[in-house]
N, CA, C and O atoms as a CHARMM CRD file, in Angstrom:
* protein
*
  320
    1    1 MET  N    -17.10000 -47.38800 -35.99800 PROA 1      0.00000
    2    1 MET  CA   -16.85400 -48.73300 -36.47400 PROA 1      0.00000
    3    1 MET  C    -16.61900 -49.62800 -35.26200 PROA 1      0.00000
    4    1 MET  O    -15.88000 -49.26300 -34.34700 PROA 1      0.00000
    5    2 THR  N    -17.24700 -50.79400 -35.25800 PROA 2      0.00000
    6    2 THR  CA   -17.15600 -51.66100 -34.09000 PROA 2      0.00000
    7    2 THR  C    -16.00600 -52.65100 -34.14700 PROA 2      0.00000
    8    2 THR  O    -15.61600 -53.20500 -33.11900 PROA 2      0.00000
    9    3 THR  N    -15.46700 -52.87600 -35.31600 PROA 3      0.00000
   10    3 THR  CA   -14.36600 -53.83400 -35.43400 PROA 3      0.00000
   11    3 THR  C    -13.11400 -53.08400 -35.84300 PROA 3      0.00000
   12    3 THR  O    -13.14600 -52.27600 -36.77100 PROA 3      0.00000
   13    4 SER  N    -12.03900 -53.33800 -35.17400 PROA 4      0.00000
   14    4 SER  CA   -10.75800 -52.72300 -35.49300 PROA 4      0.00000
   15    4 SER  C     -9.81800 -53.78900 -35.99400 PROA 4      0.00000
   16    4 SER  O    -10.15700 -54.97200 -36.00700 PROA 4      0.00000
   17    5 ALA  N     -8.66600 -53.38300 -36.39700 PROA 5      0.00000
   18    5 ALA  CA    -7.69700 -54.32300 -36.90800 PROA 5      0.00000
   19    5 ALA  C     -6.48300 -54.43100 -35.98500 PROA 5      0.00000
   20    5 ALA  O     -6.06100 -53.40800 -35.44500 PROA 5      0.00000
   21    6 THR  N     -5.87000 -55.67000 -35.76200 PROA 6      0.00000
   22    6 THR  CA    -4.75900 -55.92900 -34.80800 PROA 6      0.00000
   23    6 THR  C     -3.66000 -56.81300 -35.33400 PROA 6      0.00000
   24    6 THR  O     -3.88600 -57.61600 -36.23900 PROA 6      0.00000
   25    7 ALA  N     -2.49400 -56.68200 -34.79100 PROA 7      0.00000
   26    7 ALA  CA    -1.42300 -57.66900 -34.96400 PROA 7      0.00000
   27    7 ALA  C     -1.05400 -58.11100 -33.57100 PROA 7      0.00000
   28    7 ALA  O     -0.58700 -57.28600 -32.78500 PROA 7      0.00000
   29    8 ASN  N     -1.23500 -59.34900 -33.22900 PROA 8      0.00000
   30    8 ASN  CA    -0.89500 -59.83100 -31.88400 PROA 8      0.00000
   31    8 ASN  C      0.61300 -59.96300 -31.79100 PROA 8      0.00000
   32    8 ASN  O      1.22500 -60.72600 -32.53900 PROA 8      0.00000
   33    9 LEU  N      1.19900 -59.23600 -30.89200 PROA 9      0.00000
   34    9 LEU  CA     2.64300 -59.22400 -30.73500 PROA 9      0.00000
   35    9 LEU  C      2.99400 -59.78000 -29.37200 PROA 9      0.00000
   36    9 LEU  O      2.44700 -59.33200 -28.36400 PROA 9      0.00000
   37   10 LEU  N      3.88200 -60.73100 -29.32100 PROA 10     0.00000
   38   10 LEU  CA     4.32900 -61.41600 -28.11800 PROA 10     0.00000
   39   10 LEU  C      3.69200 -60.92800 -26.82900 PROA 10     0.00000
   40   10 LEU  O      2.72700 -61.54100 -26.37200 PROA 10     0.00000
   41   11 ASN  N      4.16700 -59.88600 -26.23700 PROA 11     0.00000
   42   11 ASN  CA     3.69800 -59.46700 -24.91600 PROA 11     0.00000
   43   11 ASN  C      2.41800 -58.65000 -24.95800 PROA 11     0.00000
   44   11 ASN  O      1.88400 -58.32100 -23.89900 PROA 11     0.00000
   45   12 THR  N      1.89900 -58.30700 -26.13700 PROA 12     0.00000
   46   12 THR  CA     0.69900 -57.48200 -26.20900 PROA 12     0.00000
   47   12 THR  C     -0.51800 -58.28800 -26.62800 PROA 12     0.00000
   48   12 THR  O     -1.55200 -57.70900 -26.96100 PROA 12     0.00000
   49   13 GLN  N     -0.42100 -59.59500 -26.62000 PROA 13     0.00000
   50   13 GLN  CA    -1.51900 -60.49900 -26.96200 PROA 13     0.00000
   51   13 GLN  C     -2.05200 -60.24200 -28.36700 PROA 13     0.00000
   52   13 GLN  O     -3.26500 -60.27500 -28.57600 PROA 13     0.00000
   53   14 THR  N     -1.18800 -59.99100 -29.31800 PROA 14     0.00000
   54   14 THR  CA    -1.60000 -59.76900 -30.69100 PROA 14     0.00000
   55   14 THR  C     -0.95300 -60.80200 -31.58400 PROA 14     0.00000
   56   14 THR  O      0.16200 -61.23800 -31.29800 PROA 14     0.00000
   57   15 GLU  N     -1.61000 -61.21000 -32.65500 PROA 15     0.00000
   58   15 GLU  CA    -1.08200 -62.23700 -33.54600 PROA 15     0.00000
   59   15 GLU  C     -0.43000 -61.60600 -34.76200 PROA 15     0.00000
   60   15 GLU  O     -0.94700 -60.64200 -35.32700 PROA 15     0.00000
   61   16 VAL  N      0.71400 -62.15900 -35.16300 PROA 16     0.00000
   62   16 VAL  CA     1.43200 -61.67200 -36.32300 PROA 16     0.00000
   63   16 VAL  C      1.72000 -62.84600 -37.22800 PROA 16     0.00000
   64   16 VAL  O      2.13500 -63.90800 -36.76300 PROA 16     0.00000
   65   17 THR  N      1.50200 -62.66200 -38.52900 PROA 17     0.00000
   66   17 THR  CA     1.76000 -63.73800 -39.46700 PROA 17     0.00000
   67   17 THR  C      3.23900 -63.85300 -39.79500 PROA 17     0.00000
   68   17 THR  O      3.68300 -64.90200 -40.26300 PROA 17     0.00000
   69   18 ASP  N      4.00700 -62.80600 -39.56200 PROA 18     0.00000
   70   18 ASP  CA     5.42600 -62.80600 -39.87900 PROA 18     0.00000
   71   18 ASP  C      6.14500 -61.98700 -38.81800 PROA 18     0.00000
   72   18 ASP  O      5.75800 -60.84900 -38.55200 PROA 18     0.00000
   73   19 ALA  N      7.17300 -62.54100 -38.21500 PROA 19     0.00000
   74   19 ALA  CA     7.88300 -61.85700 -37.13100 PROA 19     0.00000
   75   19 ALA  C      8.39800 -60.48900 -37.55200 PROA 19     0.00000
   76   19 ALA  O      8.48100 -59.58500 -36.72200 PROA 19     0.00000
   77   20 ASP  N      8.74700 -60.31800 -38.82300 PROA 20     0.00000
   78   20 ASP  CA     9.25900 -59.03800 -39.29700 PROA 20     0.00000
   79   20 ASP  C      8.22000 -57.93100 -39.19900 PROA 20     0.00000
   80   20 ASP  O      8.58000 -56.75700 -39.10800 PROA 20     0.00000
   81   21 GLN  N      6.94100 -58.28000 -39.21700 PROA 21     0.00000
   82   21 GLN  CA     5.89800 -57.26700 -39.19400 PROA 21     0.00000
   83   21 GLN  C      5.81300 -56.55800 -37.85500 PROA 21     0.00000
   84   21 GLN  O      5.28900 -55.44600 -37.78400 PROA 21     0.00000
   85   22 SER  N      6.31100 -57.16700 -36.79900 PROA 22     0.00000
   86   22 SER  CA     6.23900 -56.53000 -35.48600 PROA 22     0.00000
   87   22 SER  C      6.97800 -55.20200 -35.47000 PROA 22     0.00000
   88   22 SER  O      6.64900 -54.32600 -34.66900 PROA 22     0.00000
   89   23 SER  N      7.96500 -55.03500 -36.33100 PROA 23     0.00000
   90   23 SER  CA     8.71700 -53.78800 -36.37900 PROA 23     0.00000
   91   23 SER  C      7.94900 -52.68100 -37.08500 PROA 23     0.00000
   92   23 SER  O      8.37800 -51.52800 -37.05200 PROA 23     0.00000
   93   24 LEU  N      6.82300 -52.99800 -37.72400 PROA 24     0.00000
   94   24 LEU  CA     6.03300 -51.98600 -38.41500 PROA 24     0.00000
   95   24 LEU  C      5.24800 -51.10900 -37.44800 PROA 24     0.00000
   96   24 LEU  O      4.82800 -50.01300 -37.81800 PROA 24     0.00000
   97   25 MET  N      5.04600 -51.56400 -36.23800 PROA 25     0.00000
   98   25 MET  CA     4.27400 -50.81700 -35.25000 PROA 25     0.00000
   99   25 MET  C      5.19100 -50.24800 -34.18100 PROA 25     0.00000
  100   25 MET  O      6.16300 -50.87600 -33.76100 PROA 25     0.00000
  101   26 SER  N      4.85200 -49.04100 -33.75700 PROA 26     0.00000
  102   26 SER  CA     5.61200 -48.43100 -32.66500 PROA 26     0.00000
  103   26 SER  C      5.17200 -49.04100 -31.34000 PROA 26     0.00000
  104   26 SER  O      4.13200 -49.69500 -31.26100 PROA 26     0.00000
  105   27 ALA  N      5.95600 -48.82400 -30.32500 PROA 27     0.00000
  106   27 ALA  CA     5.60400 -49.31800 -28.99000 PROA 27     0.00000
  107   27 ALA  C      4.28400 -48.71100 -28.52800 PROA 27     0.00000
  108   27 ALA  O      3.49200 -49.38400 -27.86900 PROA 27     0.00000
  109   28 THR  N      4.04100 -47.45300 -28.86500 PROA 28     0.00000
  110   28 THR  CA     2.78900 -46.78800 -28.49300 PROA 28     0.00000
  111   28 THR  C      1.60000 -47.45100 -29.17300 PROA 28     0.00000
  112   28 THR  O      0.55700 -47.64600 -28.55000 PROA 28     0.00000
  113   29 GLN  N      1.75100 -47.79700 -30.45000 PROA 29     0.00000
  114   29 GLN  CA     0.66900 -48.47000 -31.17400 PROA 29     0.00000
  115   29 GLN  C      0.39300 -49.84600 -30.58200 PROA 29     0.00000
  116   29 GLN  O     -0.76300 -50.23000 -30.40400 PROA 29     0.00000
  117   30 LYS  N      1.44800 -50.58400 -30.27900 PROA 30     0.00000
  118   30 LYS  CA     1.28600 -51.90500 -29.66100 PROA 30     0.00000
  119   30 LYS  C      0.58500 -51.78700 -28.31200 PROA 30     0.00000
  120   30 LYS  O     -0.26900 -52.60600 -27.97100 PROA 30     0.00000
  121   31 GLN  N      0.95200 -50.76600 -27.55300 PROA 31     0.00000
  122   31 GLN  CA     0.34100 -50.55600 -26.24200 PROA 31     0.00000
  123   31 GLN  C     -1.13800 -50.20900 -26.39600 PROA 31     0.00000
  124   31 GLN  O     -1.96800 -50.69200 -25.62600 PROA 31     0.00000
  125   32 ALA  N     -1.47400 -49.37900 -27.38000 PROA 32     0.00000
  126   32 ALA  CA    -2.87500 -49.01500 -27.60600 PROA 32     0.00000
  127   32 ALA  C     -3.70700 -50.25300 -27.92900 PROA 32     0.00000
  128   32 ALA  O     -4.82700 -50.39900 -27.43900 PROA 32     0.00000
  129   33 ILE  N     -3.16300 -51.13700 -28.74800 PROA 33     0.00000
  130   33 ILE  CA    -3.86000 -52.37700 -29.09900 PROA 33     0.00000
  131   33 ILE  C     -4.05300 -53.24000 -27.85600 PROA 33     0.00000
  132   33 ILE  O     -5.13800 -53.77400 -27.62900 PROA 33     0.00000
  133   34 ALA  N     -3.01300 -53.37200 -27.06100 PROA 34     0.00000
  134   34 ALA  CA    -3.10300 -54.18000 -25.84000 PROA 34     0.00000
  135   34 ALA  C     -4.14300 -53.60500 -24.88400 PROA 34     0.00000
  136   34 ALA  O     -4.90500 -54.35200 -24.27100 PROA 34     0.00000
  137   35 GLU  N     -4.17600 -52.27900 -24.75800 PROA 35     0.00000
  138   35 GLU  CA    -5.15000 -51.63900 -23.86900 PROA 35     0.00000
  139   35 GLU  C     -6.57500 -51.86800 -24.35600 PROA 35     0.00000
  140   35 GLU  O     -7.46900 -52.13600 -23.55300 PROA 35     0.00000
  141   36 LEU  N     -6.79200 -51.76600 -25.65700 PROA 36     0.00000
  142   36 LEU  CA    -8.12700 -52.03300 -26.20500 PROA 36     0.00000
  143   36 LEU  C     -8.55400 -53.46200 -25.91100 PROA 36     0.00000
  144   36 LEU  O     -9.68400 -53.70900 -25.48900 PROA 36     0.00000
  145   37 ARG  N     -7.64400 -54.39800 -26.13500 PROA 37     0.00000
  146   37 ARG  CA    -7.96600 -55.80400 -25.86600 PROA 37     0.00000
  147   37 ARG  C     -8.22800 -56.03200 -24.38700 PROA 37     0.00000
  148   37 ARG  O     -9.13600 -56.78100 -24.02800 PROA 37     0.00000
  149   38 ASP  N     -7.44600 -55.39800 -23.52900 PROA 38     0.00000
  150   38 ASP  CA    -7.65800 -55.52700 -22.08600 PROA 38     0.00000
  151   38 ASP  C     -9.03200 -55.00500 -21.66900 PROA 38     0.00000
  152   38 ASP  O     -9.60600 -55.46800 -20.68300 PROA 38     0.00000
  153   39 ARG  N     -9.55400 -54.04000 -22.42400 PROA 39     0.00000
  154   39 ARG  CA   -10.87100 -53.47600 -22.12600 PROA 39     0.00000
  155   39 ARG  C    -11.99500 -54.25700 -22.79700 PROA 39     0.00000
  156   39 ARG  O    -13.16000 -53.87400 -22.69200 PROA 39     0.00000
  157   40 GLY  N    -11.65800 -55.35900 -23.49300 PROA 40     0.00000
  158   40 GLY  CA   -12.67800 -56.22700 -24.06400 PROA 40     0.00000
  159   40 GLY  C    -12.94000 -56.05600 -25.54500 PROA 40     0.00000
  160   40 GLY  O    -13.83300 -56.70600 -26.09000 PROA 40     0.00000
  161   41 PHE  N    -12.18700 -55.20300 -26.20600 PROA 41     0.00000
  162   41 PHE  CA   -12.36400 -55.01200 -27.64000 PROA 41     0.00000
  163   41 PHE  C    -11.71500 -56.15400 -28.41200 PROA 41     0.00000
  164   41 PHE  O    -10.66900 -56.66500 -28.01000 PROA 41     0.00000
  165   42 ALA  N    -12.33300 -56.55100 -29.51700 PROA 42     0.00000
  166   42 ALA  CA   -11.70500 -57.48100 -30.45700 PROA 42     0.00000
  167   42 ALA  C    -10.98500 -56.61300 -31.48600 PROA 42     0.00000
  168   42 ALA  O    -11.58700 -55.71800 -32.07900 PROA 42     0.00000
  169   43 VAL  N     -9.71000 -56.87800 -31.69300 PROA 43     0.00000
  170   43 VAL  CA    -8.90000 -56.02900 -32.55900 PROA 43     0.00000
  171   43 VAL  C     -8.17400 -56.89000 -33.58200 PROA 43     0.00000
  172   43 VAL  O     -7.58600 -57.91500 -33.23700 PROA 43     0.00000
  173   44 VAL  N     -8.21700 -56.46900 -34.83400 PROA 44     0.00000
  174   44 VAL  CA    -7.51000 -57.17400 -35.91000 PROA 44     0.00000
  175   44 VAL  C     -6.77200 -56.13000 -36.73600 PROA 44     0.00000
  176   44 VAL  O     -7.34700 -55.10900 -37.11200 PROA 44     0.00000
  177   45 VAL  N     -5.48700 -56.38700 -37.02000 PROA 45     0.00000
  178   45 VAL  CA    -4.69400 -55.44700 -37.80700 PROA 45     0.00000
  179   45 VAL  C     -4.02600 -56.18900 -38.95200 PROA 45     0.00000
  180   45 VAL  O     -3.45800 -57.26500 -38.76300 PROA 45     0.00000
  181   46 PHE  N     -4.09900 -55.61300 -40.12200 PROA 46     0.00000
  182   46 PHE  CA    -3.38300 -56.12900 -41.28300 PROA 46     0.00000
  183   46 PHE  C     -2.34200 -55.09300 -41.67000 PROA 46     0.00000
  184   46 PHE  O     -2.63700 -53.90000 -41.72600 PROA 46     0.00000
  185   47 SER  N     -1.13700 -55.54400 -41.93400 PROA 47     0.00000
  186   47 SER  CA    -0.06900 -54.63100 -42.32900 PROA 47     0.00000
  187   47 SER  C     -0.31200 -54.15900 -43.75900 PROA 47     0.00000
  188   47 SER  O     -1.04700 -54.79900 -44.51100 PROA 47     0.00000
  189   48 PRO  N      0.30300 -53.04300 -44.13000 PROA 48     0.00000
  190   48 PRO  CA     0.18900 -52.58500 -45.51500 PROA 48     0.00000
  191   48 PRO  C      0.65100 -53.65200 -46.51100 PROA 48     0.00000
  192   48 PRO  O      0.10000 -53.76300 -47.60600 PROA 48     0.00000
  193   49 GLU  N      1.66100 -54.43600 -46.12800 PROA 49     0.00000
  194   49 GLU  CA     2.14400 -55.49500 -47.01000 PROA 49     0.00000
  195   49 GLU  C      1.08200 -56.57100 -47.19300 PROA 49     0.00000
  196   49 GLU  O      0.90200 -57.08400 -48.29800 PROA 49     0.00000
  197   50 GLU  N      0.37600 -56.91700 -46.11400 PROA 50     0.00000
  198   50 GLU  CA    -0.68800 -57.91900 -46.21400 PROA 50     0.00000
  199   50 GLU  C     -1.84200 -57.40500 -47.07300 PROA 50     0.00000
  200   50 GLU  O     -2.44000 -58.16600 -47.83500 PROA 50     0.00000
  201   51 LEU  N     -2.15000 -56.12600 -46.95000 PROA 51     0.00000
  202   51 LEU  CA    -3.24300 -55.54200 -47.73000 PROA 51     0.00000
  203   51 LEU  C     -2.91200 -55.45900 -49.20900 PROA 51     0.00000
  204   51 LEU  O     -3.79100 -55.60400 -50.05800 PROA 51     0.00000
  205   52 GLY  N     -1.65400 -55.22800 -49.51400 PROA 52     0.00000
  206   52 GLY  CA    -1.27700 -55.08300 -50.91400 PROA 52     0.00000
  207   52 GLY  C     -2.07400 -53.95700 -51.54500 PROA 52     0.00000
  208   52 GLY  O     -2.09400 -52.84000 -51.02800 PROA 52     0.00000
  209   53 CYS  N     -2.73300 -54.24500 -52.66200 PROA 53     0.00000
  210   53 CYS  CA    -3.50200 -53.21300 -53.35800 PROA 53     0.00000
  211   53 CYS  C     -4.98500 -53.22900 -52.97500 PROA 53     0.00000
  212   53 CYS  O     -5.78700 -52.52500 -53.58900 PROA 53     0.00000
  213   54 VAL  N     -5.35100 -54.01800 -51.97700 PROA 54     0.00000
  214   54 VAL  CA    -6.74600 -54.09200 -51.53100 PROA 54     0.00000
  215   54 VAL  C     -7.12400 -52.79000 -50.82300 PROA 54     0.00000
  216   54 VAL  O     -6.34600 -52.25600 -50.03300 PROA 54     0.00000
  217   55 SER  N     -8.31800 -52.28800 -51.11300 PROA 55     0.00000
  218   55 SER  CA    -8.80600 -51.07800 -50.46500 PROA 55     0.00000
  219   55 SER  C     -9.01100 -51.32900 -48.97600 PROA 55     0.00000
  220   55 SER  O     -9.77300 -52.21400 -48.58700 PROA 55     0.00000
  221   56 ARG  N     -8.33800 -50.55900 -48.16000 PROA 56     0.00000
  222   56 ARG  CA    -8.45400 -50.68000 -46.70800 PROA 56     0.00000
  223   56 ARG  C     -9.89500 -50.44400 -46.26700 PROA 56     0.00000
  224   56 ARG  O    -10.40900 -51.18100 -45.42600 PROA 56     0.00000
  225   57 ASP  N    -10.55000 -49.43300 -46.81700 PROA 57     0.00000
  226   57 ASP  CA   -11.93700 -49.12500 -46.45000 PROA 57     0.00000
  227   57 ASP  C    -12.88600 -50.26000 -46.80400 PROA 57     0.00000
  228   57 ASP  O    -13.76300 -50.61300 -46.01600 PROA 57     0.00000
  229   58 ARG  N    -12.71000 -50.83000 -47.98800 PROA 58     0.00000
  230   58 ARG  CA   -13.59000 -51.93400 -48.39700 PROA 58     0.00000
  231   58 ARG  C    -13.38500 -53.15100 -47.50700 PROA 58     0.00000
  232   58 ARG  O    -14.35300 -53.80100 -47.11300 PROA 58     0.00000
  233   59 LEU  N    -12.13200 -53.46400 -47.18800 PROA 59     0.00000
  234   59 LEU  CA   -11.85700 -54.61000 -46.31900 PROA 59     0.00000
  235   59 LEU  C    -12.45000 -54.38200 -44.93200 PROA 59     0.00000
  236   59 LEU  O    -13.06900 -55.28400 -44.36800 PROA 59     0.00000
  237   60 GLU  N    -12.26700 -53.19000 -44.38200 PROA 60     0.00000
  238   60 GLU  CA   -12.82300 -52.89100 -43.06100 PROA 60     0.00000
  239   60 GLU  C    -14.33900 -53.06000 -43.05400 PROA 60     0.00000
  240   60 GLU  O    -14.89400 -53.63000 -42.11500 PROA 60     0.00000
  241   61 SER  N    -15.00700 -52.57500 -44.08400 PROA 61     0.00000
  242   61 SER  CA   -16.46600 -52.71300 -44.16700 PROA 61     0.00000
  243   61 SER  C    -16.87900 -54.17200 -44.20300 PROA 61     0.00000
  244   61 SER  O    -17.82700 -54.57200 -43.52800 PROA 61     0.00000
  245   62 ARG  N    -16.16600 -54.96900 -44.99200 PROA 62     0.00000
  246   62 ARG  CA   -16.47200 -56.40600 -45.06900 PROA 62     0.00000
  247   62 ARG  C    -16.21700 -57.09300 -43.74000 PROA 62     0.00000
  248   62 ARG  O    -17.01500 -57.92800 -43.31200 PROA 62     0.00000
  249   63 LEU  N    -15.11400 -56.75500 -43.08100 PROA 63     0.00000
  250   63 LEU  CA   -14.79600 -57.36900 -41.79400 PROA 63     0.00000
  251   63 LEU  C    -15.84200 -57.03000 -40.73700 PROA 63     0.00000
  252   63 LEU  O    -16.19400 -57.88000 -39.92000 PROA 63     0.00000
  253   64 VAL  N    -16.34100 -55.79700 -40.74800 PROA 64     0.00000
  254   64 VAL  CA   -17.38200 -55.40800 -39.79600 PROA 64     0.00000
  255   64 VAL  C    -18.64300 -56.22000 -40.04500 PROA 64     0.00000
  256   64 VAL  O    -19.22700 -56.76400 -39.10800 PROA 64     0.00000
  257   65 ALA  N    -19.06800 -56.30500 -41.30500 PROA 65     0.00000
  258   65 ALA  CA   -20.27800 -57.06400 -41.63700 PROA 65     0.00000
  259   65 ALA  C    -20.11100 -58.53200 -41.26800 PROA 65     0.00000
  260   65 ALA  O    -20.98000 -59.11700 -40.62200 PROA 65     0.00000
  261   66 ASP  N    -19.00000 -59.12500 -41.67600 PROA 66     0.00000
  262   66 ASP  CA   -18.75100 -60.53600 -41.35900 PROA 66     0.00000
  263   66 ASP  C    -18.61000 -60.73600 -39.85300 PROA 66     0.00000
  264   66 ASP  O    -19.11000 -61.71900 -39.30700 PROA 66     0.00000
  265   67 GLY  N    -17.93600 -59.81500 -39.19000 PROA 67     0.00000
  266   67 GLY  CA   -17.74800 -59.91700 -37.75100 PROA 67     0.00000
  267   67 GLY  C    -19.06600 -59.90200 -36.99900 PROA 67     0.00000
  268   67 GLY  O    -19.25200 -60.66800 -36.05300 PROA 67     0.00000
  269   68 ASN  N    -19.98100 -59.03700 -37.41300 PROA 68     0.00000
  270   68 ASN  CA   -21.28400 -58.97800 -36.75300 PROA 68     0.00000
  271   68 ASN  C    -22.04000 -60.28900 -36.90900 PROA 68     0.00000
  272   68 ASN  O    -22.70100 -60.73600 -35.97200 PROA 68     0.00000
  273   69 GLU  N    -21.95000 -60.90800 -38.08100 PROA 69     0.00000
  274   69 GLU  CA   -22.58800 -62.21400 -38.28900 PROA 69     0.00000
  275   69 GLU  C    -21.95000 -63.27500 -37.39100 PROA 69     0.00000
  276   69 GLU  O    -22.64800 -64.09400 -36.79400 PROA 69     0.00000
  277   70 HSD  N    -20.63000 -63.25100 -37.30100 PROA 70     0.00000
  278   70 HSD  CA   -19.92500 -64.22800 -36.46200 PROA 70     0.00000
  279   70 HSD  C    -20.26400 -64.03000 -34.98400 PROA 70     0.00000
  280   70 HSD  O    -20.39600 -65.00100 -34.24000 PROA 70     0.00000
  281   71 ILE  N    -20.40200 -62.78600 -34.56600 PROA 71     0.00000
  282   71 ILE  CA   -20.77800 -62.51600 -33.17500 PROA 71     0.00000
  283   71 ILE  C    -22.13800 -63.14000 -32.87600 PROA 71     0.00000
  284   71 ILE  O    -22.31900 -63.77100 -31.83500 PROA 71     0.00000
  285   72 GLU  N    -23.09100 -62.96400 -33.78800 PROA 72     0.00000
  286   72 GLU  CA   -24.41800 -63.56600 -33.60700 PROA 72     0.00000
  287   72 GLU  C    -24.32400 -65.08600 -33.55000 PROA 72     0.00000
  288   72 GLU  O    -24.91600 -65.71500 -32.67200 PROA 72     0.00000
  289   73 ASP  N    -23.57600 -65.67900 -34.49100 PROA 73     0.00000
  290   73 ASP  CA   -23.42900 -67.14000 -34.53700 PROA 73     0.00000
  291   73 ASP  C    -22.78600 -67.68000 -33.25900 PROA 73     0.00000
  292   73 ASP  O    -23.27100 -68.64800 -32.67300 PROA 73     0.00000
  293   74 ILE  N    -21.70700 -67.05900 -32.84100 PROA 74     0.00000
  294   74 ILE  CA   -20.98900 -67.52600 -31.65700 PROA 74     0.00000
  295   74 ILE  C    -21.84400 -67.34100 -30.40700 PROA 74     0.00000
  296   74 ILE  O    -21.83600 -68.18700 -29.51300 PROA 74     0.00000
  297   75 THR  N    -22.57900 -66.23500 -30.34700 PROA 75     0.00000
  298   75 THR  CA   -23.47100 -66.00100 -29.20900 PROA 75     0.00000
  299   75 THR  C    -24.50400 -67.11100 -29.10600 PROA 75     0.00000
  300   75 THR  O    -24.77000 -67.61800 -28.01700 PROA 75     0.00000
  301   76 GLU  N    -25.08900 -67.49000 -30.24500 PROA 76     0.00000
  302   76 GLU  CA   -26.06800 -68.58200 -30.25500 PROA 76     0.00000
  303   76 GLU  C    -25.43100 -69.89200 -29.80000 PROA 76     0.00000
  304   76 GLU  O    -26.01400 -70.61800 -28.99500 PROA 76     0.00000
  305   77 LEU  N    -24.24000 -70.19700 -30.31100 PROA 77     0.00000
  306   77 LEU  CA   -23.55500 -71.43100 -29.93300 PROA 77     0.00000
  307   77 LEU  C    -23.22700 -71.46600 -28.44400 PROA 77     0.00000
  308   77 LEU  O    -23.38800 -72.49600 -27.79000 PROA 77     0.00000
  309   78 GLU  N    -22.77200 -70.35000 -27.91900 PROA 78     0.00000
  310   78 GLU  CA   -22.36800 -70.30600 -26.51700 PROA 78     0.00000
  311   78 GLU  C    -23.55700 -70.30200 -25.56700 PROA 78     0.00000
  312   78 GLU  O    -23.42100 -70.66600 -24.39800 PROA 78     0.00000
  313   79 ASN  N    -24.72400 -69.89300 -26.06000 PROA 79     0.00000
  314   79 ASN  CA   -25.91800 -69.86300 -25.21200 PROA 79     0.00000
  315   79 ASN  C    -26.71000 -71.16000 -25.27400 PROA 79     0.00000
  316   79 ASN  O    -27.72500 -71.29600 -24.59000 PROA 79     0.00000
  317   80 ASN  N    -26.26800 -72.10200 -26.07200 PROA 80     0.00000
  318   80 ASN  CA   -26.95900 -73.40000 -26.17700 PROA 80     0.00000
  319   80 ASN  C    -26.18400 -74.49100 -25.48800 PROA 80     0.00000
  320   80 ASN  O    -26.61700 -75.64400 -25.47700 PROA 80     0.00000
């Protein structure tokens, strides 16, 4: 899978919709996300609370498909 999921946390360059969610990830998980981003990966993470009853697999598949379209669109915009 080419698209992953992230929560940007203060020092790890990850975005969080709610400050309380930062406690859901361990320091090791936050570090792994930061390392992936440092290596050029785009990472997006949704907490279990944000997902609610939505199928994680279905959302990931949709995000990958949508992400690939956005990559193409942004590439075209940036090359013009």
